[in-house]
N, C-alpha and C positions, 0 to 999 in steps of 0.2 A: 829664469824661473819657469817652471812648468805650469801650464794652465789647462792642458788637454791630455787625456789618457785614452789611447786606443787599445781595446782589449781584443785578443783572439777569443774565440768561443770554446771550441772543443778542447778539453784538457786544462783549460784555464778557469772558466766559469762553471762548466759542467763536465762530468766525467763520462764522456761519450766515445772517446777514441777506441777503447777496448771493444765496445759493442759494434762499432763500424768494422773493425777487424774481424770479429766473430761472424758478422753477416757475410763478409767476403769469403771467409773460410767455408761457411755453410753452402754458399752458392757454388763456389768452385769445386767443392767435394762432389757435387752432383754431376760434374764433368770429369770425375775421377782425378782431380788435381788437388794435391795437398799443399796448402799455403802455410809455409813456416813463418813464425813470428819475426825472426831475424831478417828474412827476405822481404817481408812486408814493410818492416821499419826502414830498410834501405831504400825501397821504392818510395815510401812516404817522404823520406828526408829530401829526396831530389824532386818531389812533386810529380811523380809518375803514378801509375795505376796498377792495381793487382791484376788487371785483365791483360797486361803485357804477357803474363805467364801463359794464359789461355791461348793467346795469339801464337806464341812460340811453340805451343803444343799442337798447332795446326787446326785449332777450333775456328770455325767460320765466323765472320762478323755478325751474321744473322743470329747464330746461336748465342754468341757473346752478348749481343744486345738484349736478347730475351732473358739471359741469366742475370744481367745487370739489373733489369727490372725486378727480377725475383730477389736479388740482393737488397734492393731498396725496400721491398716488402718485409724481409727479415729484419732489416735495420729499424724500421718504424715500429715493428712489433717489440723489439728490444727496448726502444725508447719509451714505449707505453708500459712495459712490465718490469724493467730493471731500475734499480736505484742509481740515479745519475747525479745526485746532488753532491757538491763539495762543501764540507762544513765551513760555516763562517763567511761565505761569499756575500750574502746580503748585508751582513753586519758591516763588513769593511766597505762595501759600496755605499752604504748609508753615510758612513763617516767621510768618505772621500767626496761625496756629492756636495758637501758644504764648501769645498775649496776648488774643485775641478769640474770641468765639463768632460763627459765621457761618452764613448760610443763603442759598439762592437763591430769588428771587421772580420768576417768569416768566409771560409771557402765552402761552407755548408750551402745546400740548396735552400731556398726560401721555405719550401714546403716542410723540410726537415727542421729547419730553425724554428718555425712557428710551432711545430709539434713539441720540440724540446722545451720551449719557453711558455707554453700554455699554462696559465695560472701559477707560474713560478715566481713572478715578481722581480726578476733580475732586470728585465728591460725597462722597468719603471724608472730606473736610475740613469738611463741612457738618453742622450739627445737624439740619436738615430742609430740604426743598424744597417750594415751593408752586407748582402749575401752575394754568392758567386755570379748571379745573373746581373748584378748591378755595377760591374766594372769590366773592362775589356779582357785583361789577362789575369789569371789566378796566381796566387803565391806559388813559386818563389819570385815571380816578377814583382816589381814595386807598385804596380797599378792599384791594388786594393788600398794600401796605406796612403798613397798619393791622393786617391779619391776621398779618403777620410779627412785628410787635412784640408783639402779643397772645400769640402762640404762645411767644415768648421771655419773656413777662411783663417786658418791658423798657420803660424810660422813653424818650420821644422824644429827650431831650437826651443819652442814653447811646448813641444809635444813629446810624449814618451809612449812606447808600445810595450804591451805585456804579452809574451808568447811562451809556448812550451815545446815547439818543434823546430827542427833545423830549417825546414821549408819556410816557416813563418819568420824565423830570425833572418833568413836570407832576404826575404821580402822587405823587412824593415831596414836591413843594411843597405839593400839596393835603393831604397827610397831615401837614404841618408838621414834616418831618424833613430835616435837612441832606443835601445831595446833592453827590457828586463826579461830574463828567462826565469820562469817559475818551475820548480822541480815537479816532474811528473814521472813516475816509475815506468810508464809505458814508453816514454821517449828518452830515457836516460842514456841510451847508447848513441844518441845523435851528437853531432859536432856543434858545440855552442861557443866556439872560440871567438866569434865575432860579437858576442853579447857585451853590453856595457855593464850589466849588473846581474847577479844571481840571487834568487830568494827561494826559501823552502816552501812558503805559502803566501797567499795574498795579504795576510795580516802584516807581513814584513814590508809591504809597499811603503808604509808610513815612514819607515826608517830611511828610505831612499829619497822619497819625495820631499 
């Protein structure tokens, strides 16, 4: 019987992945590099970074570091101005909170995570949140989700993970924890063969749990 739910953030609870991509596109374009969506999705799936392309194009580390900071500025501007809500998220979290303890395990930086969730009400249903600064290795390594169950003092068999990306699913699989993949158009080309369950939206979680 499941007692704990560990949620990924981007693409599961909020629709931010597209805007992170667009921020990378905008910053790389300033280096005359065109970032194609299919290339980005392949990089994302294995846990890489779009800046690999800049490095391959001979761009120096100093310039890349400056442009990454600019990318972060663009991303935060998108977070402030674009609609990133996913319909029904708070309603289903309210229902689940009666029977499960929940947390968010994300590769987002804390500064971005806090901006995303400012006055949104989603984190009110969570026991805790873990961002990229708060565990040793990021997804697809198992560290984020192992840190989550350790913080809950939970057993793996009592826990289920909700993800939307191949990288996140691999992290869950490597941690030895069952994972539900929720449909997201942005990551639909990823390999989800290791998933335990598939759902179209979070409302369908109740049919599995």
